[in-house]
Every structure is written in C-alpha cells, then in structure tokens.
C-alpha positions, 0 to 999 in steps of 0.5 A: 179111813174106811169111810173115806175109802167107801166114799171115793169108791162110790164116786168112782163108780158113779163116774164110770157109770155116767161115762158108760151111759154117755157112750151107750147113748152116743153109740145108739144115736150113731147107729140110728144116724147110720141106719137113716143114712143107709136107708136114704142111700138105699132109697136114692140108689134103688129108686132113680127117677127120670129127672135125675137122669136128665140132670146127670146128662145136663151135668155131663154136658155142662162139664164138657162145655166148661172144659171146651171153654177153658181150652178156648180161654187158655189159647186166648190167654196164651195169645194175649200173653204173647202179645204182651211179652213179644208183641212184634214177633207175635204180630209178625207170625200172625200176619205170615200165617194169614197171608200164607192162608190167603195166598193158598186160597187164592191159588185154589180159586184160580188154578185149573185142575191140571195145575199144582200149588206154587209153594214158592209164591206162598212163601213169598207172601208169608215172608212179607207178613213175617218180615215187613207187615207185622212190624209195620202194623205194630208201629203204625197202630201204636202211633195212631193210638198215641196221636188220636187216643179217643174213640169218638166218631170224629177221631175214628174218621181221622184215623181212617183217613190217615190209613187210607192216605198214608199207611195204605199206599205205602204198605201196598207199594212195599208189598208189590215191590217186595214180591216183584223183587223176589221174582227177579224183576229189576227197578224199571220193571218194579216201577212199571208194575207199580204204575200198572197195579197200585192205583187200581188196587187202591181204588178197589180198596176204597170199597172194602177197607174204610168199613174194616178200618172204622170197625178196627179203630172204633171197637178193637183195642190198640194191642189187638188192632194189628190182628184185626187188620190182618184178619180183615186182610185175609179176604183182601189178600186173596185179591192182592196176592192174585194181582201180585202174581200177574205177569211183568208189566212192560216198562215204557 
C-alpha cells in the first residue's frame, strides 16, 4: 500500500507541476503579446503621420456623403413605394405640387412690383392637377404602355403621335374649361375662350412637347412616366397658366 501511495503521489506531483509550467508559459506569452500590442498602440498614437490625417478626413467625408446618399435613396424609395401602393393619389399630389409651383413662378415673372400673388389662381391650378391631371396621366400612360409595350423608335413615334393628336388636345381643353368655369364663365364664354386660346396653345406646344414625349416614352418606365410628364409640364405650365389667366374672350 505504501508503494502504491508513493506512486500515486508522484503522479499527482508531476501532473500539478506540468499544469503550473503550462500556466506560466501561457502567462509569459500573454504578457509578451500585451506588451507588444501596447508598444504598437503607443507607436501608433504618439507618432501620427500626415497621411493618416488625410485618411481620417477622407473617412469622415465618405461617411457624410454616404449618409446624404442614404437620405436621397430613402426618399426615392419612399416615393417609389407610394407609387406602387397608391399610384393615383401619389401622381395626383405630384401634379398638384408641380402646377402650383409653375403658377407661382408664372405670377412672379409677369407681376409688377405693386401687385401681390393671386393665391386663388394658384389653388385653381393645383386643383386641376389634383382632381384631373394626375388621374388622367395614370390611365393614359398605362393605356399607351399596354397598346404599344415596345420602346423601339417606331413604337415611340407612334406613342408621340397619339399624345399629340388625342391626349394633348383633350387635356388642354379640359384645363381651359376647368379654370374658366371656376372663374365664373358660362358655356358661351368657355367656348369662346377655347376658340381663341386652344389652337395657338397647341401650335406652340409642337415646339416643346414632341421632344419631351419622345424622351418620356423612350427612356422612362411606365410607372414613372406621369411624374416625368409633370416635370416637363413645369416649364410648359408657366406659359399655360398665364394663358388661362387671360381676360374673358368675347363670345361671337
């Protein structure tokens, strides 16, 4: 039993000694690693170089630009989501905002220093975009996209011709009639206004809209075509709202 006891004691001692040596080696290696990392950190922090300063500025600038791009992408994503979930309302509100901005611009260009903005007129233009134009654009561009789904030159020219012969005259007639009715004009006065203003407006539009329509039908996706059309309509509406605000035409 004594020999067995001494044998077991020797084994236990050897095991404990090996454990201690293993721990001490790990401790020494850990201390060495920590000291090296501290030295490296000390060197890095105490001896900054000029390129690192430029790199930090580059990182800050990059982070700022990425944050701004995320904001833009966020708004664009929100708008595209609204077009997908509520297309008519989104297009109508967009048209109303563009027509209101165009009318305000038209007034500021033509008004004298003593004049003030006609807010009622601006509300009429915004009402046309909200109640009529946005919905009309939605159904028209979807219809054209179904009838002529391709984007080749021939199909694009056909779409352009359809817009100039059908959509343009109808929507301009509705525009002049809508604004004239809200100004209190009767049927004969509205007819006289259309006779006086519609044809010259359409002729002037031939110098502007074919190019805009070609880009819209050729490049822009169908669900974004009403927005592109309204964006092109901003410059056109400055002229159009001016014509719509002219005095009554004399009925013959």
